[in-house]
Structure formats: C-alpha cells, structure tokens
C-alpha positions, 0 to 999 in steps of 0.5 A: 197416340196423336194423329200425326204420329200414326204411320200411314196405311200401306196399300194392298199389293205392289207393282205398277198399281202401287207405283201409280198411286205413289206418283199421285201422292208426290208434290208438284215441282211448283213447290220450288227449291228449298221448300220442304213440301209435305207429302200426303202422308200425315207424318213427315219422317215416312215421306221418303219411304217407298210404297210396296212395289217393285225395285224398278218402280222405286228406282223410277220414283227416285229418278223423278224426285224434285231436285229441290228436295235434295238441295233443301236437304243441304246436299245430304240427298245427293245419292238419292237423286237421279241415277248415275248415267251408264256408258250404254244405257240399255235396258233404258232406265227412264222407260217403263215396261217393254219400252226399256228394251227398245234401243234409242237412235243414239245406240242404234247409230253408234252400233252401226257406225262401230260395226262399219268401222270394224268391217272397214278396218278388217277389209282394209287389212284383208285387201292389203294382205292378199296378192293379185293373180297371175294368168301365167302362174295358172298355166302351170296346172298339171295333168291327171295321171290314171293308173292300171290296177297294177300301178302302171301308168294308163294315161296322162290327160287333162290339166292345163298343158293346152294353154297359150296366154294372149293379150287383150288386143288378140281377143276379138271385140266380139268375144269380149262383148259376148262374155260380158253380155252373158256373164257380167253386164256391169263389168266395165263399171263395177268394182270387181264384186257384186254385193247381191251375188256375194250375199247369195253365196254366203246365204247358200254356204250358211244353208250348206249349199253351193258357194257358186253363183253370182260371181263377177268376171273379176271374181271368176278370174280370181277363182280360176287362178286358184288350183285348189278349188275347195269352196270354203268360206275362207277361200270365198272371203279371200277371193272377195278381197282379191277381187276388190283389190283388182277392181280398184287397182287393175285395168278392166282390159287386163282383168278380162284378158286374164279371165279369158286366158284362164277359163276352161272351155272343154276339149282339154282347152284352157284359155281362149286361144286353145279353145279357138283351136280346139273347136274351130281350128283357128286362132282366137283373133279370127273368131266371128261373133257367132263362134264367140257366142258359142265359146261364151256359152260353153263357159256356162259349164263345159261338161253340160254345154260341150256338144261332144258330151260330158260326164254323167247321164245328163251330159250326153252328146245329144242333150249337151248339143241342145243346151249349147244351141239354146245358150248360143242363141241366148248369148247373141240375143243378150248382146242385142238386149244390152246394147253390144250388138245391133239387131241387124248383125244378130240376124246374120247368124241363124245357124249354129257354128260348125265345129271341127272334129274333136281332137282327143288327147294322146293315148285316149284311144280305144277303151282307155277313153271309156275307162277314164270317163268311168273313173271320173264319173265315180270320183264326181258322183260318189267322192265329191271331186268336181269336174272343175277340180279334175279339169285343173289337173294334178291328180294321180288316180289309181283304178281297178282296171286290169289291163290283161282282162281289158285286152281279153274283153276287147279281143273277145268282142272284136273277134266275134264281131269280125267273124259274124258282122259284115256291114258290106255284105248285109248293110240293111241288117249289120250296120250300127250293131253295138256291143257293151260289156262289163266285168266285176270282181265277185268278192269286192265289186271292183270293175276289172274290165269294160267294153264301151265301143270302138273308141272315142277316137273313132267318134263313138262317144257313148260308153256302151258299158254304161248303157242307158235306154237298152232293155235287159230282157229276160235277164231280169227274171232272176229278180222276180224268182228271188223275190218269190223265194224271199217274200212268197206270194199272196197264195203262199201265206207269205212263205217263200216258194221254191223253184219247184212251184208250178205255173201255167206256161202256155202261150197267150195265157190270160194274166190275172192281177193281185185281186185275181181279175184278168188284166185288160189290154188297150181294147178292154179285153183280157190281156194274154201274155205271149211267149216267143214260142207257141209251144203248149208247155202246160204247167211247168216248174219255175226252174223249167220256166227259167231254163227255157225262158218262158214268159207266161209264168213270170208275167203271172208270178210278179203279180202274185209276189208284187212289183214292189217286192221285186224292185226291193230285191233288184235295188238291194243287189245294186240296180239303180231305181232310176233305171226301173220301168215305171209301169207296174205291168206284166212286162216289168217281169220280162225286163223292160227296165234299163240298167247298165251293163256295169250294174247288171254285172255287179247285181249278178255278182250278188248271187255269186257271192251268196247274197253279199252285195258290193257297190261297183267301184273303179278307183282305189286310191287318189293322190293330189300333189303327192298327198293322199286324198281320203275316202277311197276305201273299198266299199263294204259288203252288205247282205242283200239277201239270205245266202240260201236264196242267192245259192238257189238262184245260182242253182237255177241259173246253172241249169240255164247254162247246162240245159237251157238257153245259155248252153254256149257258156258250157264251153267255159269248162268250169262251174258257171251260172247265167241268164239270156235276155232278148227283148221284144222285136229283137231290139237288144240281146243280153247274156249275164253270167258268173263264176265264183270269181267273176261276174260279166254282162254282155249287151248287144243292140243296134243304134245309129250313134250319129242320129239326133234321136237315139232309137233302137233298131231291130236286130232281126237278120243281124249276122244272118240270124233270123231272130238273135237271142242272148244265147247267141252272140252275147253268150259267145263273147262272154265265154271267150272273155271268161276263158281268157280272164280266168285262165290262171285262176284255180277252178272253184265251185259254188256253195251247195244250195239248201232246200228252201221254200214251199211248193205252191201250185197255181190254180189248175196245176196238176198236183200230187194225187193220193194213192187209195187203199186197196179194196176188193173189186166190186161184185159184177151184180152191183151197179155203181150209184148214179150219184157221185161218191165222195173222194176216197180217203187216202191211206196213211202212206199216201200224200194228200191231194193239193187244191188250187194254190195249196201248199204241197209237200216238196217231195210229192209228185203227180200221179202218173195217171194224170197229165198236165193240161191247161186250165179251161179258162186259158187259151193255148193259142197256136198249136205246136212249135219248138220251145223258145227262150225269148222275146214275147209280145205285149200288146200294150207295152213291150214284152221281153224274153230270153 
C-alpha cells in the first residue's frame, strides 16, 4: 500500500492532551478562503476525523474550524461550522474547563434586571392591593374576660377601652421629639421602611427567631392596627407593603399621630392621651419633656418598663423601675445627640418624673389581680400568647380557680392575721408581715386557690403565692429522704434505705463530705451543724428526725446521697431548677432553696398522688373572637418516683402531723400529711401539707413591699411569739382553709405504704447485738484470761451485729443492755434543752429547720 493511502496513527489516549495535539495540527487561517489546505495527515479523506478525545473537545474543535473550509466545500459543510447560538449561553460553549461555568456579564446583568423587574411588579401589585390603617378602627379592640372554674365571669380587663384619639396638634412637640429620637431617627426623611431592619427581620424568621426588631415608626403604626398579631412572614410582608404605601401617600404628622394613638403604654392605657392620664393625671398636651421621655421609654415594652411591675419573674416592680429610669435618661440624652433638644434644656431634668398611683381596672381588687396575673403568666410562658396579644384584648380565658376555695383561703388568712398580728400594739415586730399560699388539686395539678397578698388595689403588687427569694426551710427535707429511698447512699451499695435507718442527731455534730472527711467552716475548722435545740438526741431514725425536724441527720444524709440526686428528685416533682440554692453545702438539705408557694404545693401533690406528677396549670380553655384556641389540654401526669417511695414519704409526713412539729394540722380531722419549715434567724416559716384530694402550702415572712431593696426581716417576736415556726401560724392557716375547702368532699385515706429499702446505720450508731448461746457459769476457781477473748458466736436464732454502715435486718433491734451514745469524735454541744423542730445555725451560709 502506498504511503499516501496509509491511515495516520492515532494518538494514545484522549481528553485534553489529544485536543491540544489536534489543535497544533490544524492549518493556519492564513490559507485563505476557498483553498483546500492539507492537514498534517498524509491523506486528505481523514482530515475531518477528530482525534480520540472528549465530545466537548470535538465541539470546540469544530467551532474553531476556518470559515473558508466550509465555504470551499460549496456550502456542504454549513452544519459543521460554528455551533448554533443558544438563548442562554450557559454553560458557556466557547470556554474551557471551569471557565464554562462562570457566567458572563451579560447573563448576570440580564438576570438581575429581570429579577428587579419581577420584584418591582410584585411590590406594585402588593402595595396597590392593601388598605391603609385607621387609628379609630384600632380603638375597637375588646377586653379580655376571665372566668372562674364554674364558667361564671371573674373579671373583664385589658383591651383598648381606655383610648382617646387626639390630633397631632394636641401632642406636644416634646413627645414627638422623644419618640422619634428613641425609635426612628430618620422618620421624617425615610419612606416608611428601614431596608436593613427588614433584612434583619427576614433573617430572624429564616432562623426560626422573632420577627421583631428594626421597625420604623410607620411599620409599628401599621402593626398596632392589626388586632391579630401573629408574627408570620405573610403578615410581615403585608405590613411592609402598607408601610411603603403610607410612606409615599401620607403626611408624616398623620403617621406619627396614628402611632402614638394606637401604641400600648401599660396601665391599661392605649394611646398617648390615655397614657398621660394614667401616669401623670393630665392631658397629653400638658406633658413636659421629662414626662414625654418617660412615655417614650415605656414604649420600649410596658411589661418590662412600667415601674408598677409586669408579668414574669424578670418584671418585678424594682427591676422595672431601674430599667425605666435608665431608659428615661437615655431618651433625653438621645434627643440631645440627634439635635432635638439643647443640652441646656436636658440639664433641667435630673430627677425621674413623679408618677401618680396606678388606677387599676374595676374589679381587679383583692385576689383577682393576682389570679389574672397568674393566668396571664401561664399563657405567655407555656402557650406562646404574647403580652402584646393580651394587651389588645379579645380573649375569653377560663381558669382553674374555684371561687369558694379562694374565698375560704382569704378568710383563713385574714382571720388568723387579724387575730394574731397587731401592728399598732407591736410595731417593731408585727409590721410588714406577709402571707402567701397556694392550693393544688392532687389528681390534676389544677391551681384551685391562691393568696397573693392584700391586693394590687392596696398597692401590694408582689404576688406572694408566686414567691421568689423566700427560703422554704425544712419543708425541703422530704426531698432528701425521697432521694435516699430511691438512690440509696454511698454506704448502702446503691440500695435504697428506709426511714428506719439511724443517724447521729446531736447538736453541733461534725458533718463529713462524701470522701468521709470533715467539712470545713470559714476558719478552716471542722464544720459543726446546729440544730434548733441543744438536746442530746444521740442516734435517731430518719423517721424521728423528720418528726422533730432535727437538722444534723439530714445535713449528713445529703452528702451520703449526693446533692445531684436530691436535685433530680425535687425537679421530678415540679421544683424549678432556677430556684435551687447553687451551693452544694449542708444547708442545701435544710431548705435554702426558694421555690414558690405554688411550686411547693404542686410538688407535695406528687407524694399525695403516689409518685405521679402533674405540672401546675391555671387555664383550661381559651377562645379568641368566639373561636377555640388550641393547646390548652390538661397536662398529662408523669411518674416522678415509684409509688412505694411516695407512699413511704407520706407515711413519714403523716407522723409529722400526728406526733411531730405539725400537730396543729390534726384539727383537720381527716388523714393528712405535711411538713413544717423554719429558716435561720426566723426569716420565714412554712407549712406544706396534703390530703388525698388537695395539696396546700402556706408561707409567712416579713418584707417591706415599698423598700427599694427587698430584704427579709426576722420574725422573732411576731404575734408575741419568741421564735415563730412553721407549725404555728402557717399550720393554723392551712388547717382552717383545708377544713372549709374539703367540707363537702368525702373522706378518703392514703394508700398503705409498702416496706422498702434497707436499714443503714451510720458510723457509731447502736446496732442489733446477737444473743449469745447459754453456757455454763465458769468455775469460781478459774480466773479470766488477761487477753481479750474473741466475740462469742451467735446462736442460730440470734441476729448478727451490725458493723458501722453495715446493712442490717429491718426487724433487728438494739440490745436492751446498750444505750445510744454519740460517737466519741462528735461533740454533743450544749447539754439539756427541749426537743425542737426548727431553724439551725450554719456559720458559713444560712441553715434552716422546721
């Protein structure tokens, strides 16, 4: 075969290397049109055959072929010239590798232009389709109506009935300046929206967070006119369109007046005129710059900036006032900074403006104000209905509060208080005595009654039923014992112990940590726990320690069990972890934590319900504009502990009522269990008790409600009682209330407690001694050996002796020949004294007792 007929050798491999080699073999464009230029291949017929490579390489090679080649072919190669142009050239055909996926500037600009056109068209349609707000329509919001458990009306409150629309001419310039400086500096020049604020809101929604923040005055005005305040993306977009429309079509003065007329300022005041009357007792056109700055500050959030206090633990009157004063000063300074007030005028306002006394809504007197607050707190904290939602009204709220039982609790507190407390006779001791109480249905967790104080209408704004900062004393000890029954101690090999286990109980006994080493006080000496009484109790069972509320056994027991186990049990019964004393010391066992009266009643209901816990709740049904709001079913019961443990705690606490520090509760005349609690220096006194139907807690403490810094005052001498305990006034109130509350309820008894746990005796505790087998008397002529003889072996019928911390048979009993005595290493402290049930001393932190 001749050389020119031989097929050229194909390159090995393909891909980019082949493409490059093929490109090197192509002729130059200089060959000119109409000329058949031979390729480097010896044979012409194979000149159009691609080398082995990728399809994309072939396409690119074809695209770069000289135009003259196709024309020289007489048009026959038209299909093999440049590729057809695509409408969107992406990926880009004329580029190699990754560059094919880099869009051209034409594509980028065209896409952006198209998107902007679509967005503009959509915004135009949206703006055209929405209506502008009307402040007068917003004034039609309704009250919230609260109902008793029998569905009779309790009170109608909230809503925007307290509103009067005023014109911009009636709103002082000082108020206009204050709100613009504080909330929207660019108000007079912006177009109704803040693009960055909108971007932040969208970003927050994308993350699942709040849509609030970054709104202009125009946007806030639009939001205020929506009675339905669900923060959805649809609503936010609608607000945005309306704001843009207002920013273009409405005068700024009209928008500002609309906002100030629809905003909520607290104290049930909607609009600037109602707010001026509510806080300062004057019409809004009489406001001075300082008062205007305060009202602008309140707009930040009335629940947290109204000095009266709001809903929630963070909205106390004291904390709110601190926030309000700081915000008020900031608003004035801000006005100077943005040029809306001269510094010389700012310097005139050094003192926070004087507010008039709060005028509460009709019907909010007595306990109703506290019950409404409690129900609102339940709605906002657990069901997601916001303060703003409630402020705008329209809700029908059905509560768990039983009117007869509330009246019975009020009567029990007031009769006891009036009979014992005499502020005129004993002003140094009987002033500022405060009562708080709560009662919970054992089977459901429903809050049926509470006593929060004399009443909001009597300027007592703190709800004492939802106490915070008041230590519960020895009412905490059942949690320590329950943890020992469930988890055992480090000396019982993890087996739960019974209430028959014995612990040293002498006053000023040294407490050991979990490593068995003595705790140290502030001076480095071994810490000795105080009882209220110096009685030398010796070793006592935990049942007796609970009955007499002796501190030492429980101060040691909590180290043997572990603080974390006690916290776990308390939390399972409904105690909130934030109320725990953060210090893992001996005092933790004695009640230095501060749960509320509501939580203590609910927690003890877990013992009454044989270990089933129900979260406390105060609302059973909610309707909005006649429609049922979902999510208000009764909380389901959860097992917090084994029924045998709960029933054994009840058995121990029944003994407290029958024979111990809570004997005043015996007057109830039906099965009852409970525990007294008294804190160090008589700062507070509690009684928490229950029947199979109802669990109730009563707290007593002293605190000046008008003091800037809330501090507890000792109750020594209150009611002419030298040392007031939980078994005194609190137990008396508890008994009076429970008698009335259960008057028509059939008497039932608690389940019988099963025998549980092992009996663990502390080091040095008396233990059962074996009875030796009878043996003949030794002969008088035989002298005893000078060396100690081994302990005689017990007979088959005798029970073995317990070594320190050994697990003993529950039926074993100490030998009558041995009497309990304190360990040689423990000090008995002061001799003599009556048995006590109460507060102890803790040199390096507070201690408590019963």
